[in-house]
C-alpha positions as MATLAB code, in Angstrom:
seq = 'XXXXXXXXXXXXXXXXXXXXXXXXXXXXXXXXXXXXXXXXXXXXXXXXXXXXXXXXXXXXXXXXXXXXXXXXXXXXXXXXXXXXXXXX';
ca = [
       6.017   -6.092   16.298;
       5.816   -2.783   18.207;
       5.988    0.246   16.809;
       4.621    2.419   19.172;
       7.819    5.706   19.034;
       9.403    4.432   16.727;
      10.325    6.016   13.913;
      10.000    4.530    9.865;
      11.373    6.682    7.047;
       9.604    5.304    4.035;
       9.907    6.364    0.954;
       6.917    6.432   -1.803;
       4.782    6.241    1.364;
       1.694    8.460   -0.523;
       0.387    6.013   -2.433;
       0.430    2.529   -3.597;
       2.504   -0.283   -0.884;
       4.418    2.054    0.505;
       1.228    4.188    1.755;
      -0.286    0.858    2.725;
       2.705   -0.105    4.703;
       2.629    3.635    6.314;
      -0.997    2.925    7.358;
      -0.061    0.208    9.112;
       2.407    1.341   10.825;
       0.699    4.106   12.251;
      -1.739    1.964   13.471;
       0.643    0.637   15.721;
       1.372    3.772   16.829;
       4.832    4.571   14.166;
       5.896    8.301   13.407;
       5.866    7.687    9.599;
       8.063    9.952    7.091;
       6.588   10.188    4.437;
       8.743   10.363    1.531;
       7.527   11.186   -1.853;
       7.961   13.392   -4.944;
       4.079   14.246   -4.831;
       2.727   18.220   -3.126;
       0.368   18.247   -5.707;
      -2.539   15.324   -7.143;
      -2.433   13.517   -9.951;
      -5.925   12.947  -11.421;
      -4.687    9.611  -12.331;
      -2.616    8.862   -9.509;
      -4.308   10.459   -6.597;
      -2.532   11.172   -3.231;
       0.115   13.694   -2.236;
       2.473   13.483    1.087;
       0.271   15.931    2.630;
      -3.321   13.489    1.876;
      -1.209   10.257    3.243;
       0.283   12.402    6.471;
      -3.359   13.283    7.192;
      -4.401    9.426    6.933;
      -1.230    8.538    9.226;
      -2.237   10.543   11.531;
      -5.946    9.283   11.316;
      -4.764    6.100   11.894;
      -3.054    6.326   14.963;
       0.087    7.435   14.362;
       1.968   10.556   13.880;
       3.412   11.573   10.240;
       5.608   14.241    8.657;
       5.641   14.696    4.960;
       8.593   15.572    3.151;
       8.757   16.708   -0.289;
      11.392   14.364   -1.743;
      12.730   12.139   -5.254;
      15.300    9.462   -3.704;
      17.500    9.941   -6.955;
      18.918   12.718   -5.689;
      20.792   12.326   -1.567;
      21.114   15.961   -0.973;
      17.450   15.792   -1.367;
      17.355   12.295    1.096;
      20.084   13.980    3.318;
      17.100   16.964    4.452;
      14.880   14.587    4.611;
      16.782   12.654    7.088;
      17.939   15.591    9.049;
      13.558   17.059    9.091;
      13.191   13.358   10.141;
      15.777   13.614   12.977;
      14.227   17.027   13.887;
      10.754   16.423   14.196;
      11.206   12.873   16.248;
      14.386   12.465   17.459;
];
């Protein structure tokens, strides 16, 4: 699938499956919104929105780290608004 200059919004992208998907799409040239709660690293879990964004950019994509708890509708709207502002 062509993802060059396409924007994807991935929740839980700071680690695990979400991060793996984000990295794969970044290699395909996607803009990735890293939407997750983690802004400081938990030693037991690792990863933050910022470290994931760095890896995404190193993989060839563009990243926007956004702290977002998907249980909060307002935070989701703010994250979407930031994505639109950044990537169009």
